[in-house]
N, CA and C atoms as an extended XYZ file, in Angstrom:
603
Properties=species:S:1:pos:R:3:atomname:S:1:resname:S:1:resid:I:1 pbc="F F F"
N         7.796      -22.649        3.372 N   UNK     1
C         6.638      -21.766        3.556 CA  UNK     1
C         6.166      -21.248        2.204 C   UNK     1
N         4.853      -21.185        2.015 N   UNK     2
C         4.300      -20.641        0.788 CA  UNK     2
C         4.649      -19.165        0.656 C   UNK     2
N         4.627      -18.681       -0.599 N   UNK     3
C         4.757      -17.248       -0.798 CA  UNK     3
C         3.570      -16.559       -0.124 C   UNK     3
N         3.778      -15.347        0.412 N   UNK     4
C         2.701      -14.689        1.163 CA  UNK     4
C         1.385      -14.584        0.412 C   UNK     4
N         1.443      -14.292       -0.883 N   UNK     5
C         0.199      -14.115       -1.632 CA  UNK     5
C        -0.499      -15.432       -1.941 C   UNK     5
N         0.162      -16.559       -1.655 N   UNK     6
C        -0.454      -17.871       -1.865 CA  UNK     6
C        -1.023      -18.446       -0.568 C   UNK     6
N        -0.823      -17.733        0.531 N   UNK     7
C        -1.317      -18.202        1.820 CA  UNK     7
C        -2.800      -17.882        1.981 C   UNK     7
N        -3.477      -18.683        2.792 N   UNK     8
C        -4.813      -18.285        3.236 CA  UNK     8
C        -4.645      -17.120        4.206 C   UNK     8
N        -5.736      -16.441        4.499 N   UNK     9
C        -5.662      -15.329        5.446 CA  UNK     9
C        -5.207      -15.819        6.818 C   UNK     9
N        -5.677      -17.005        7.217 N   UNK    10
C        -5.267      -17.566        8.507 CA  UNK    10
C        -3.769      -17.863        8.517 C   UNK    10
N        -3.259      -18.409        7.409 N   UNK    11
C        -1.827      -18.711        7.317 CA  UNK    11
C        -0.996      -17.432        7.328 C   UNK    11
N        -1.464      -16.425        6.594 N   UNK    12
C        -0.718      -15.169        6.517 CA  UNK    12
C        -0.629      -14.505        7.885 C   UNK    12
N        -1.749      -14.428        8.587 N   UNK    13
C        -1.730      -13.760        9.887 CA  UNK    13
C        -0.952      -14.569       10.922 C   UNK    13
N        -0.960      -15.897       10.781 N   UNK    14
C        -0.143      -16.724       11.675 CA  UNK    14
C         1.338      -16.471       11.411 C   UNK    14
N         1.706      -16.369       10.138 N   UNK    15
C         3.097      -16.072        9.785 CA  UNK    15
C         3.481      -14.674       10.256 C   UNK    15
N         2.550      -13.738       10.125 N   UNK    16
C         2.797      -12.368       10.568 CA  UNK    16
C         3.014      -12.320       12.079 C   UNK    16
N         2.289      -13.154       12.808 N   UNK    17
C         2.392      -13.184       14.271 CA  UNK    17
C         3.631      -13.923       14.762 C   UNK    17
N         4.298      -14.638       13.870 N   UNK    18
C         5.440      -15.463       14.264 CA  UNK    18
C         6.729      -14.648       14.279 C   UNK    18
N         7.818      -15.321       14.649 N   UNK    19
C         9.135      -14.684       14.656 CA  UNK    19
C         9.812      -14.753       13.294 C   UNK    19
N         9.121      -15.259       12.291 N   UNK    20
C         9.686      -15.337       10.942 CA  UNK    20
C         9.976      -13.929       10.420 C   UNK    20
N        11.036      -13.772        9.619 N   UNK    21
C        11.389      -12.430        9.132 CA  UNK    21
C        10.343      -11.805        8.219 C   UNK    21
N         9.635      -12.641        7.491 N   UNK    22
C         8.553      -12.147        6.629 CA  UNK    22
C         7.368      -13.092        6.730 C   UNK    22
N         6.139      -12.585        6.540 N   UNK    23
C         5.805      -11.188        6.263 CA  UNK    23
C         5.978      -10.316        7.496 C   UNK    23
N         6.137       -9.015        7.231 N   UNK    24
C         6.296       -8.063        8.320 CA  UNK    24
C         5.401       -6.861        8.109 C   UNK    24
N         5.855       -5.723        8.610 N   UNK    25
C         5.039       -4.521        8.542 CA  UNK    25
C         4.729       -4.066        7.130 C   UNK    25
N         5.682       -4.255        6.220 N   UNK    26
C         5.440       -3.859        4.835 CA  UNK    26
C         4.351       -4.688        4.189 C   UNK    26
N         4.410       -6.000        4.408 N   UNK    27
C         3.379       -6.882        3.870 CA  UNK    27
C         2.027       -6.612        4.496 C   UNK    27
N         2.035       -6.323        5.804 N   UNK    28
C         0.780       -6.003        6.485 CA  UNK    28
C         0.180       -4.714        5.933 C   UNK    28
N         1.027       -3.732        5.650 N   UNK    29
C         0.544       -2.478        5.070 CA  UNK    29
C        -0.070       -2.715        3.700 C   UNK    29
N         0.558       -3.579        2.911 N   UNK    30
C         0.013       -3.898        1.591 CA  UNK    30
C        -1.343       -4.579        1.714 C   UNK    30
N        -1.480       -5.471        2.686 N   UNK    31
C        -2.761       -6.153        2.887 CA  UNK    31
C        -3.857       -5.154        3.262 C   UNK    31
N        -3.516       -4.180        4.080 N   UNK    32
C        -4.482       -3.133        4.433 CA  UNK    32
C        -4.861       -2.334        3.185 C   UNK    32
N        -3.865       -2.053        2.338 N   UNK    33
C        -4.141       -1.326        1.104 CA  UNK    33
C        -5.042       -2.094        0.160 C   UNK    33
N        -4.826       -3.403        0.071 N   UNK    34
C        -5.686       -4.246       -0.773 CA  UNK    34
C        -7.127       -4.175       -0.280 C   UNK    34
N        -7.307       -4.225        1.028 N   UNK    35
C        -8.659       -4.140        1.580 CA  UNK    35
C        -9.292       -2.779        1.290 C   UNK    35
N        -8.484       -1.738        1.290 N   UNK    36
C        -9.003       -0.400        1.004 CA  UNK    36
C        -9.574       -0.318       -0.401 C   UNK    36
N        -8.802       -0.772       -1.374 N   UNK    37
C        -9.282       -0.683       -2.757 CA  UNK    37
C       -10.436       -1.650       -2.989 C   UNK    37
N       -10.427       -2.789       -2.299 N   UNK    38
C       -11.537       -3.739       -2.426 CA  UNK    38
C       -12.835       -3.137       -1.888 C   UNK    38
N       -12.744       -2.381       -0.811 N   UNK    39
C       -13.934       -1.728       -0.261 CA  UNK    39
C       -14.501       -0.700       -1.235 C   UNK    39
N       -13.620        0.076       -1.848 N   UNK    40
C       -14.088        1.050       -2.842 CA  UNK    40
C       -14.750        0.342       -4.013 C   UNK    40
N       -14.141       -0.758       -4.451 N   UNK    41
C       -14.729       -1.512       -5.562 CA  UNK    41
C       -16.073       -2.115       -5.164 C   UNK    41
N       -16.182       -2.582       -3.930 N   UNK    42
C       -17.443       -3.160       -3.474 CA  UNK    42
C       -18.582       -2.149       -3.586 C   UNK    42
N       -18.323       -0.905       -3.176 N   UNK    43
C       -19.360        0.123       -3.280 CA  UNK    43
C       -19.726        0.354       -4.744 C   UNK    43
N       -18.720        0.351       -5.612 N   UNK    44
C       -18.993        0.513       -7.042 CA  UNK    44
C       -19.852       -0.633       -7.567 C   UNK    44
N       -19.528       -1.853       -7.159 N   UNK    45
C       -20.290       -3.027       -7.621 CA  UNK    45
C       -21.743       -2.955       -7.142 C   UNK    45
N       -21.939       -2.572       -5.900 N   UNK    46
C       -23.299       -2.449       -5.365 CA  UNK    46
C       -24.086       -1.369       -6.112 C   UNK    46
N       -23.402       -0.305       -6.450 N   UNK    47
C       -24.056        0.790       -7.175 CA  UNK    47
C       -24.436        0.360       -8.584 C   UNK    47
N       -23.566       -0.417       -9.218 N   UNK    48
C       -23.847       -0.897      -10.573 CA  UNK    48
C       -25.055       -1.827      -10.607 C   UNK    48
N       -25.343       -2.475       -9.498 N   UNK    49
C       -26.493       -3.385       -9.434 CA  UNK    49
C       -27.799       -2.655       -9.104 C   UNK    49
N       -27.691       -1.399       -8.780 N   UNK    50
C       -28.861       -0.632       -8.342 CA  UNK    50
C       -29.289        0.328       -9.452 C   UNK    50
N       -30.429        0.062      -10.044 N   UNK    51
C       -30.903        0.875      -11.167 CA  UNK    51
C       -31.290        2.291      -10.743 C   UNK    51
N       -31.526        2.492       -9.467 N   UNK    52
C       -31.832        3.847       -9.003 CA  UNK    52
C       -30.616        4.765       -9.127 C   UNK    52
N       -29.441        4.149       -9.298 N   UNK    53
C       -28.208        4.920       -9.447 CA  UNK    53
C       -27.678        4.827      -10.877 C   UNK    53
N       -28.584        4.706      -11.831 N   UNK    54
C       -28.185        4.538      -13.232 CA  UNK    54
C       -27.300        5.681      -13.720 C   UNK    54
N       -27.553        6.890      -13.233 N   UNK    55
C       -26.748        8.038      -13.657 CA  UNK    55
C       -25.293        7.922      -13.202 C   UNK    55
N       -25.051        7.103      -12.194 N   UNK    56
C       -23.690        6.942      -11.670 CA  UNK    56
C       -22.984        5.721      -12.242 C   UNK    56
N       -23.679        4.947      -13.060 N   UNK    57
C       -23.105        3.681      -13.514 CA  UNK    57
C       -21.831        3.856      -14.336 C   UNK    57
N       -21.774        4.856      -15.164 N   UNK    58
C       -20.560        5.060      -15.969 CA  UNK    58
C       -19.359        5.335      -15.071 C   UNK    58
N       -19.549        6.198      -14.086 N   UNK    59
C       -18.465        6.500      -13.150 CA  UNK    59
C       -18.082        5.272      -12.336 C   UNK    59
N       -19.074        4.479      -11.931 N   UNK    60
C       -18.790        3.289      -11.133 CA  UNK    60
C       -18.110        2.203      -11.959 C   UNK    60
N       -18.409        2.149      -13.238 N   UNK    61
C       -17.724        1.199      -14.112 CA  UNK    61
C       -16.239        1.552      -14.205 C   UNK    61
N       -15.953        2.843      -14.271 N   UNK    62
C       -14.557        3.290      -14.291 CA  UNK    62
C       -13.857        2.925      -12.985 C   UNK    62
N       -14.549        3.138      -11.860 N   UNK    63
C       -13.982        2.753      -10.558 CA  UNK    63
C       -13.700        1.262      -10.535 C   UNK    63
N       -14.651        0.471      -10.996 N   UNK    64
C       -14.475       -0.989      -11.014 CA  UNK    64
C       -13.224       -1.373      -11.802 C   UNK    64
N       -13.071       -0.826      -12.995 N   UNK    65
C       -11.946       -1.191      -13.858 CA  UNK    65
C       -10.614       -0.771      -13.249 C   UNK    65
N       -10.567        0.438      -12.703 N   UNK    66
C        -9.319        0.904      -12.095 CA  UNK    66
C        -9.000        0.117      -10.830 C   UNK    66
N       -10.024       -0.198      -10.065 N   UNK    67
C        -9.816       -0.939       -8.818 CA  UNK    67
C        -9.315       -2.354       -9.077 C   UNK    67
N        -9.797       -2.979      -10.129 N   UNK    68
C        -9.349       -4.338      -10.471 CA  UNK    68
C        -7.838       -4.376      -10.639 C   UNK    68
N        -7.320       -3.447      -11.434 N   UNK    69
C        -5.878       -3.410      -11.656 CA  UNK    69
C        -5.109       -3.013      -10.417 C   UNK    69
N        -5.655       -2.068       -9.674 N   UNK    70
C        -4.964       -1.572       -8.491 CA  UNK    70
C        -4.907       -2.623       -7.390 C   UNK    70
N        -5.955       -3.420       -7.261 N   UNK    71
C        -5.938       -4.504       -6.265 CA  UNK    71
C        -4.784       -5.458       -6.528 C   UNK    71
N        -4.638       -5.862       -7.796 N   UNK    72
C        -3.560       -6.790       -8.149 CA  UNK    72
C        -2.192       -6.152       -7.921 C   UNK    72
N        -2.084       -4.877       -8.257 N   UNK    73
C        -0.809       -4.176       -8.086 CA  UNK    73
C        -0.414       -4.091       -6.616 C   UNK    73
N        -1.349       -3.662       -5.780 N   UNK    74
C        -1.037       -3.518       -4.355 CA  UNK    74
C        -0.769       -4.874       -3.712 C   UNK    74
N        -1.525       -5.878       -4.108 N   UNK    75
C        -1.303       -7.225       -3.574 CA  UNK    75
C         0.116       -7.706       -3.860 C   UNK    75
N         0.648       -7.338       -5.019 N   UNK    76
C         1.993       -7.793       -5.396 CA  UNK    76
C         3.063       -7.260       -4.453 C   UNK    76
N         2.759       -6.174       -3.740 N   UNK    77
C         3.759       -5.602       -2.842 CA  UNK    77
C         3.969       -6.443       -1.587 C   UNK    77
N         3.077       -7.358       -1.299 N   UNK    78
C         3.320       -8.268       -0.179 CA  UNK    78
C         4.563       -9.102       -0.471 C   UNK    78
N         4.639       -9.634       -1.692 N   UNK    79
C         5.808      -10.421       -2.077 CA  UNK    79
C         7.019       -9.533       -2.326 C   UNK    79
N         6.802       -8.376       -2.954 N   UNK    80
C         7.921       -7.467       -3.222 CA  UNK    80
C         8.593       -7.030       -1.930 C   UNK    80
N         7.795       -6.781       -0.907 N   UNK    81
C         8.358       -6.380        0.377 CA  UNK    81
C         9.175       -7.513        0.990 C   UNK    81
N         8.642       -8.732        0.907 N   UNK    82
C         9.373       -9.891        1.437 CA  UNK    82
C        10.685      -10.087        0.688 C   UNK    82
N        10.647       -9.914       -0.635 N   UNK    83
C        11.861      -10.074       -1.445 CA  UNK    83
C        12.895       -9.005       -1.104 C   UNK    83
N        12.430       -7.765       -0.935 N   UNK    84
C        13.349       -6.670       -0.626 CA  UNK    84
C        14.008       -6.882        0.733 C   UNK    84
N        13.225       -7.327        1.711 N   UNK    85
C        13.800       -7.567        3.032 CA  UNK    85
C        14.760       -8.751        2.990 C   UNK    85
N        14.413       -9.786        2.227 N   UNK    86
C        15.305      -10.935        2.093 CA  UNK    86
C        16.645      -10.548        1.498 C   UNK    86
N        16.619       -9.674        0.488 N   UNK    87
C        17.863       -9.211       -0.133 CA  UNK    87
C        18.680       -8.374        0.845 C   UNK    87
N        17.991       -7.600        1.671 N   UNK    88
C        18.687       -6.775        2.656 CA  UNK    88
C        19.376       -7.640        3.704 C   UNK    88
N        18.682       -8.649        4.187 N   UNK    89
C        19.277       -9.565        5.171 CA  UNK    89
C        20.471      -10.298        4.569 C   UNK    89
N        20.340      -10.722        3.313 N   UNK    90
C        21.445      -11.416        2.638 CA  UNK    90
C        22.665      -10.510        2.520 C   UNK    90
N        22.423       -9.228        2.254 N   UNK    91
C        23.537       -8.280        2.151 CA  UNK    91
C        24.195       -8.065        3.510 C   UNK    91
N        23.392       -7.986        4.558 N   UNK    92
C        23.944       -7.825        5.906 CA  UNK    92
C        24.846       -8.998        6.292 C   UNK    92
N        24.502      -10.181        5.808 N   UNK    93
C        25.214      -11.396        6.222 CA  UNK    93
C        26.484      -11.663        5.424 C   UNK    93
N        26.766      -10.832        4.434 N   UNK    94
C        27.991      -11.025        3.660 CA  UNK    94
C        29.211      -10.808        4.556 C   UNK    94
N        30.275      -11.565        4.334 N   UNK    95
C        31.499      -11.346        5.108 CA  UNK    95
C        31.994       -9.909        4.949 C   UNK    95
N        32.549       -9.366        5.997 N   UNK    96
C        32.994       -7.971        5.952 CA  UNK    96
C        34.095       -7.733        4.931 C   UNK    96
N        34.819       -8.798        4.578 N   UNK    97
C        35.887       -8.627        3.594 CA  UNK    97
C        35.422       -8.920        2.165 C   UNK    97
N        34.130       -9.161        1.990 N   UNK    98
C        33.592       -9.394        0.644 CA  UNK    98
C        33.629       -8.079       -0.131 C   UNK    98
N        34.293       -8.054       -1.294 N   UNK    99
C        34.415       -6.798       -2.046 CA  UNK    99
C        33.085       -6.230       -2.537 C   UNK    99
N        32.072       -7.073       -2.619 N   UNK   100
C        30.771       -6.595       -3.109 CA  UNK   100
C        29.844       -6.159       -1.977 C   UNK   100
N        30.307       -6.280       -0.732 N   UNK   101
C        29.421       -6.061        0.416 CA  UNK   101
C        28.830       -4.651        0.447 C   UNK   101
N        29.674       -3.644        0.306 N   UNK   102
C        29.192       -2.265        0.392 CA  UNK   102
C        28.186       -1.960       -0.715 C   UNK   102
N        28.518       -2.392       -1.921 N   UNK   103
C        27.630       -2.128       -3.057 CA  UNK   103
C        26.291       -2.840       -2.893 C   UNK   103
N        26.345       -4.094       -2.449 N   UNK   104
C        25.103       -4.853       -2.282 CA  UNK   104
C        24.264       -4.311       -1.128 C   UNK   104
N        24.920       -3.859       -0.074 N   UNK   105
C        24.185       -3.256        1.041 CA  UNK   105
C        23.480       -1.977        0.606 C   UNK   105
N        24.180       -1.165       -0.179 N   UNK   106
C        23.578        0.081       -0.653 CA  UNK   106
C        22.381       -0.204       -1.551 C   UNK   106
N        22.549       -1.154       -2.480 N   UNK   107
C        21.461       -1.491       -3.407 CA  UNK   107
C        20.266       -2.074       -2.662 C   UNK   107
N        20.540       -2.946       -1.697 N   UNK   108
C        19.453       -3.580       -0.946 CA  UNK   108
C        18.725       -2.571       -0.062 C   UNK   108
N        19.467       -1.643        0.519 N   UNK   109
C        18.839       -0.621        1.361 CA  UNK   109
C        17.975        0.310        0.524 C   UNK   109
N        18.470        0.643       -0.667 N   UNK   110
C        17.664        1.466       -1.582 CA  UNK   110
C        16.349        0.763       -1.919 C   UNK   110
N        16.451       -0.502       -2.264 N   UNK   111
C        15.240       -1.257       -2.619 CA  UNK   111
C        14.293       -1.344       -1.435 C   UNK   111
N        14.856       -1.512       -0.244 N   UNK   112
C        14.026       -1.621        0.958 CA  UNK   112
C        13.291       -0.320        1.258 C   UNK   112
N        13.801        0.803        0.749 N   UNK   113
C        13.099        2.083        0.878 CA  UNK   113
C        12.162        2.324       -0.295 C   UNK   113
N        12.602        1.926       -1.484 N   UNK   114
C        11.822        2.205       -2.694 CA  UNK   114
C        10.546        1.369       -2.772 C   UNK   114
N        10.601        0.114       -2.321 N   UNK   115
C         9.418       -0.755       -2.408 CA  UNK   115
C         8.261       -0.212       -1.570 C   UNK   115
N         8.459        0.113       -0.289 N   UNK   116
C         7.329        0.667        0.463 CA  UNK   116
C         6.901        2.049       -0.029 C   UNK   116
N         7.839        2.809       -0.592 N   UNK   117
C         7.452        4.102       -1.148 CA  UNK   117
C         6.528        3.907       -2.348 C   UNK   117
N         6.871        2.953       -3.200 N   UNK   118
C         6.012        2.645       -4.347 CA  UNK   118
C         4.658        2.110       -3.889 C   UNK   118
N         4.657        1.324       -2.819 N   UNK   119
C         3.393        0.842       -2.251 CA  UNK   119
C         2.536        2.019       -1.793 C   UNK   119
N         3.146        2.954       -1.091 N   UNK   120
C         2.399        4.124       -0.619 CA  UNK   120
C         1.835        4.921       -1.788 C   UNK   120
N         2.616        5.052       -2.847 N   UNK   121
C         2.142        5.783       -4.027 CA  UNK   121
C         0.962        5.063       -4.678 C   UNK   121
N         1.025        3.742       -4.711 N   UNK   122
C        -0.096        2.970       -5.263 CA  UNK   122
C        -1.344        3.148       -4.401 C   UNK   122
N        -1.166        3.117       -3.087 N   UNK   123
C        -2.314        3.267       -2.183 CA  UNK   123
C        -2.929        4.659       -2.273 C   UNK   123
N        -2.128        5.659       -2.600 N   UNK   124
C        -2.662        7.012       -2.748 CA  UNK   124
C        -3.640        7.097       -3.916 C   UNK   124
N        -3.500        6.194       -4.866 N   UNK   125
C        -4.422        6.185       -6.013 CA  UNK   125
C        -5.807        5.664       -5.631 C   UNK   125
N        -5.953        5.172       -4.415 N   UNK   126
C        -7.268        4.729       -3.938 CA  UNK   126
C        -8.163        5.927       -3.629 C   UNK   126
N        -7.571        7.026       -3.209 N   UNK   127
C        -8.376        8.166       -2.768 CA  UNK   127
C        -9.335        8.694       -3.835 C   UNK   127
N        -8.903        8.850       -5.096 N   UNK   128
C        -9.867        9.301       -6.111 CA  UNK   128
C       -11.012        8.313       -6.320 C   UNK   128
N       -10.726        7.019       -6.180 N   UNK   129
C       -11.786        6.012       -6.312 CA  UNK   129
C       -12.767        6.130       -5.148 C   UNK   129
N       -12.218        6.291       -3.952 N   UNK   130
C       -13.074        6.454       -2.771 CA  UNK   130
C       -13.914        7.723       -2.881 C   UNK   130
N       -13.320        8.780       -3.423 N   UNK   131
C       -14.064       10.030       -3.596 CA  UNK   131
C       -15.255        9.827       -4.521 C   UNK   131
N       -15.051        9.052       -5.574 N   UNK   132
C       -16.131        8.785       -6.522 CA  UNK   132
C       -17.271        8.000       -5.875 C   UNK   132
N       -16.918        6.961       -5.125 N   UNK   133
C       -17.990        6.148       -4.533 CA  UNK   133
C       -18.691        6.885       -3.399 C   UNK   133
N       -17.967        7.768       -2.712 N   UNK   134
C       -18.613        8.554       -1.661 CA  UNK   134
C       -19.555        9.596       -2.250 C   UNK   134
N       -19.196       10.118       -3.398 N   UNK   135
C       -20.021       11.149       -4.031 CA  UNK   135
C       -21.210       10.558       -4.788 C   UNK   135
N       -20.963        9.427       -5.484 N   UNK   136
C       -21.973        8.919       -6.415 CA  UNK   136
C       -22.484        7.525       -6.084 C   UNK   136
N       -21.840        6.853       -5.148 N   UNK   137
C       -22.200        5.472       -4.857 CA  UNK   137
C       -23.459        5.338       -4.030 C   UNK   137
N       -23.927        4.094       -3.924 N   UNK   138
C       -25.148        3.803       -3.184 CA  UNK   138
C       -24.986        4.258       -1.728 C   UNK   138
N       -25.999        4.970       -1.242 N   UNK   139
C       -25.896        5.603        0.078 CA  UNK   139
C       -25.735        4.592        1.205 C   UNK   139
N       -26.327        3.421        1.056 N   UNK   140
C       -26.281        2.418        2.125 CA  UNK   140
C       -24.884        1.858        2.357 C   UNK   140
N       -23.973        2.086        1.405 N   UNK   141
C       -22.603        1.575        1.545 CA  UNK   141
C       -21.601        2.702        1.771 C   UNK   141
N       -22.107        3.866        2.156 N   UNK   142
C       -21.206        5.011        2.334 CA  UNK   142
C       -20.157        4.744        3.419 C   UNK   142
N       -20.543        4.031        4.454 N   UNK   143
C       -19.568        3.736        5.513 CA  UNK   143
C       -18.418        2.890        4.976 C   UNK   143
N       -18.697        2.029        4.003 N   UNK   144
C       -17.637        1.216        3.402 CA  UNK   144
C       -16.686        2.085        2.582 C   UNK   144
N       -17.240        3.103        1.927 N   UNK   145
C       -16.395        4.045        1.205 CA  UNK   145
C       -15.477        4.804        2.142 C   UNK   145
N       -15.998        5.150        3.314 N   UNK   146
C       -15.169        5.849        4.295 CA  UNK   146
C       -14.091        4.929        4.863 C   UNK   146
N       -14.436        3.671        5.043 N   UNK   147
C       -13.419        2.711        5.486 CA  UNK   147
C       -12.307        2.582        4.458 C   UNK   147
N       -12.658        2.670        3.178 N   UNK   148
C       -11.639        2.623        2.125 CA  UNK   148
C       -10.637        3.756        2.309 C   UNK   148
N       -11.134        4.934        2.668 N   UNK   149
C       -10.255        6.080        2.913 CA  UNK   149
C        -9.368        5.824        4.129 C   UNK   149
N        -9.976        5.365        5.222 N   UNK   150
C        -9.218        5.089        6.449 CA  UNK   150
C        -8.143        4.038        6.222 C   UNK   150
N        -8.510        2.961        5.535 N   UNK   151
C        -7.566        1.877        5.290 CA  UNK   151
C        -6.442        2.330        4.361 C   UNK   151
N        -6.783        3.101        3.331 N   UNK   152
C        -5.751        3.584        2.406 CA  UNK   152
C        -4.756        4.478        3.137 C   UNK   152
N        -5.268        5.370        3.982 N   UNK   153
C        -4.385        6.251        4.746 CA  UNK   153
C        -3.502        5.453        5.703 C   UNK   153
N        -4.075        4.441        6.345 N   UNK   154
C        -3.295        3.596        7.258 CA  UNK   154
C        -2.212        2.831        6.506 C   UNK   154
N        -2.548        2.320        5.328 N   UNK   155
C        -1.567        1.586        4.524 CA  UNK   155
C        -0.418        2.497        4.117 C   UNK   155
N        -0.745        3.721        3.739 N   UNK   156
C         0.293        4.684        3.356 CA  UNK   156
C         1.203        4.981        4.538 C   UNK   156
N         0.610        5.245        5.680 N   UNK   157
C         1.426        5.576        6.858 CA  UNK   157
C         2.307        4.395        7.264 C   UNK   157
N         1.754        3.189        7.200 N   UNK   158
C         2.548        2.010        7.529 CA  UNK   158
C         3.721        1.840        6.585 C   UNK   158
N         3.468        2.014        5.293 N   UNK   159
C         4.535        1.886        4.301 CA  UNK   159
C         5.603        2.958        4.513 C   UNK   159
N         5.169        4.169        4.833 N   UNK   160
C         6.127        5.265        4.995 CA  UNK   160
C         7.010        5.102        6.224 C   UNK   160
N         6.537        4.407        7.251 N   UNK   161
C         7.415        4.096        8.378 CA  UNK   161
C         8.619        3.286        7.889 C   UNK   161
N         8.366        2.328        7.007 N   UNK   162
C         9.463        1.518        6.481 CA  UNK   162
C        10.399        2.340        5.608 C   UNK   162
N         9.845        3.292        4.878 N   UNK   163
C        10.694        4.183        4.080 CA  UNK   163
C        11.640        4.947        5.004 C   UNK   163
N        11.092        5.540        6.047 N   UNK   164
C        11.899        6.360        6.960 CA  UNK   164
C        12.979        5.538        7.658 C   UNK   164
N        12.619        4.331        8.076 N   UNK   165
C        13.589        3.465        8.756 CA  UNK   165
C        14.789        3.192        7.863 C   UNK   165
N        14.529        2.920        6.589 N   UNK   166
C        15.623        2.585        5.680 CA  UNK   166
C        16.409        3.808        5.229 C   UNK   166
N        15.754        4.969        5.152 N   UNK   167
C        16.480        6.192        4.810 CA  UNK   167
C        17.556        6.479        5.855 C   UNK   167
N        17.272        6.149        7.116 N   UNK   168
C        18.246        6.385        8.186 CA  UNK   168
C        19.549        5.626        7.958 C   UNK   168
N        19.483        4.537        7.196 N   UNK   169
C        20.672        3.726        6.932 CA  UNK   169
C        21.325        4.062        5.595 C   UNK   169
N        20.923        5.180        4.997 N   UNK   170
C        21.465        5.583        3.705 CA  UNK   170
C        22.246        6.881        3.862 C   UNK   170
N        23.264        7.100        3.028 N   UNK   171
C        24.013        8.358        3.101 CA  UNK   171
C        23.128        9.536        2.702 C   UNK   171
N        23.373       10.675        3.299 N   UNK   172
C        22.587       11.865        2.960 CA  UNK   172
C        23.094       12.439        1.644 C   UNK   172
N        22.265       12.409        0.642 N   UNK   173
C        22.615       12.937       -0.676 CA  UNK   173
C        21.335       13.371       -1.391 C   UNK   173
N        21.457       13.735       -2.658 N   UNK   174
C        20.288       14.213       -3.405 CA  UNK   174
C        19.218       13.129       -3.532 C   UNK   174
N        19.667       11.890       -3.643 N   UNK   175
C        18.710       10.787       -3.786 CA  UNK   175
C        17.869       10.632       -2.524 C   UNK   175
N        18.517       10.638       -1.366 N   UNK   176
C        17.757       10.483       -0.121 CA  UNK   176
C        16.874       11.705        0.140 C   UNK   176
N        17.341       12.879       -0.270 N   UNK   177
C        16.501       14.079       -0.139 CA  UNK   177
C        15.230       13.934       -0.973 C   UNK   177
N        15.374       13.343       -2.156 N   UNK   178
C        14.211       13.113       -3.014 CA  UNK   178
C        13.244       12.134       -2.356 C   UNK   178
N        13.780       11.061       -1.769 N   UNK   179
C        12.929       10.095       -1.072 CA  UNK   179
C        12.177       10.756        0.081 C   UNK   179
N        12.879       11.594        0.826 N   UNK   180
C        12.255       12.282        1.962 CA  UNK   180
C        11.130       13.189        1.477 C   UNK   180
N        11.377       13.900        0.387 N   UNK   181
C        10.348       14.785       -0.172 CA  UNK   181
C         9.130       13.995       -0.625 C   UNK   181
N         9.366       12.877       -1.302 N   UNK   182
C         8.252       12.052       -1.788 CA  UNK   182
C         7.433       11.484       -0.637 C   UNK   182
N         8.113       11.032        0.418 N   UNK   183
C         7.355       10.445        1.528 CA  UNK   183
C         6.588       11.517        2.291 C   UNK   183
N         7.128       12.722        2.390 N   UNK   184
C         6.394       13.808        3.047 CA  UNK   184
C         5.153       14.189        2.244 C   UNK   184
N         5.291       14.208        0.927 N   UNK   185
C         4.150       14.520        0.061 CA  UNK   185
C         3.038       13.503        0.250 C   UNK   185
N         3.403       12.233        0.314 N   UNK   186
C         2.408       11.174        0.492 CA  UNK   186
C         1.753       11.238        1.869 C   UNK   186
N         2.539       11.534        2.883 N   UNK   187
C         1.977       11.661        4.234 CA  UNK   187
C         0.957       12.796        4.279 C   UNK   187
N         1.294       13.917        3.641 N   UNK   188
C         0.365       15.051        3.592 CA  UNK   188
C        -0.881       14.710        2.787 C   UNK   188
N        -0.687       13.950        1.717 N   UNK   189
C        -1.821       13.557        0.878 CA  UNK   189
C        -2.800       12.683        1.660 C   UNK   189
N        -2.271       11.761        2.450 N   UNK   190
C        -3.132       10.892        3.264 CA  UNK   190
C        -3.913       11.709        4.283 C   UNK   190
N        -3.228       12.649        4.918 N   UNK   191
C        -3.890       13.490        5.923 CA  UNK   191
C        -4.989       14.340        5.283 C   UNK   191
N        -4.691       14.915        4.126 N   UNK   192
C        -5.671       15.756        3.441 CA  UNK   192
C        -6.877       14.941        2.978 C   UNK   192
N        -6.621       13.745        2.454 N   UNK   193
C        -7.722       12.897        1.978 CA  UNK   193
C        -8.646       12.518        3.124 C   UNK   193
N        -8.071       12.163        4.258 N   UNK   194
C        -8.903       11.840        5.428 CA  UNK   194
C        -9.754       13.042        5.832 C   UNK   194
N        -9.124       14.189        5.873 N   UNK   195
C        -9.833       15.395        6.312 CA  UNK   195
C       -10.981       15.737        5.359 C   UNK   195
N       -10.720       15.649        4.067 N   UNK   196
C       -11.724       16.051        3.083 CA  UNK   196
C       -12.790       14.980        2.864 C   UNK   196
N       -12.360       13.726        2.722 N   UNK   197
C       -13.307       12.675        2.345 CA  UNK   197
C       -14.123       12.158        3.518 C   UNK   197
N       -13.530       12.117        4.700 N   UNK   198
C       -14.278       11.607        5.847 CA  UNK   198
C       -15.275       12.628        6.373 C   UNK   198
N       -15.130       13.874        5.939 N   UNK   199
C       -16.079       14.895        6.346 CA  UNK   199
C       -17.361       14.870        5.536 C   UNK   199
N       -17.374       14.054        4.470 N   UNK   200
C       -18.571       13.984        3.636 CA  UNK   200
C       -19.636       13.125        4.310 C   UNK   200
N       -20.877       13.497        4.142 N   UNK   201
C       -21.985       12.716        4.696 CA  UNK   201
C       -22.165       11.419        3.905 C   UNK   201
């Protein structure tokens, strides 16, 4: 099977619909996040082509540049999520008498929580871009800017479900408390962004 990021959209969704271990919810969340930042960039691109919005062009150029990098970053989490889950499954399958089993399980579980958390943090960076295009972007594409907010929030929530699932399999310590705090902050950030940005005309 091709790597997820090398698949066509039809191939990816067929793989997602199958019983294959990957792609799964983490990869799907990343795909939603990619669409969110792409929507914000689209509004910026449309605004840059419209001379009636010349006063907004500098801000939209900044959105374009930041979105370009962020799209590539978020897209990479489709593969990172698949790799993290693959490592976790490999650790689960180690013989119980393998001396490295406990250590590898702990490391793999940490990665399985850290990867979706990092994805959620990346998706949270979409909100300032969406705010810019909603405030200054071409009015005819405002609904696309709002979709960027909705998709970013959905991607964050999807990623955070995976964080929570994996935290349950980790010992309670300062590290897991930190993960819990970070995921709660991101969940609140998504809720606040939806409330504030979707209320704009």
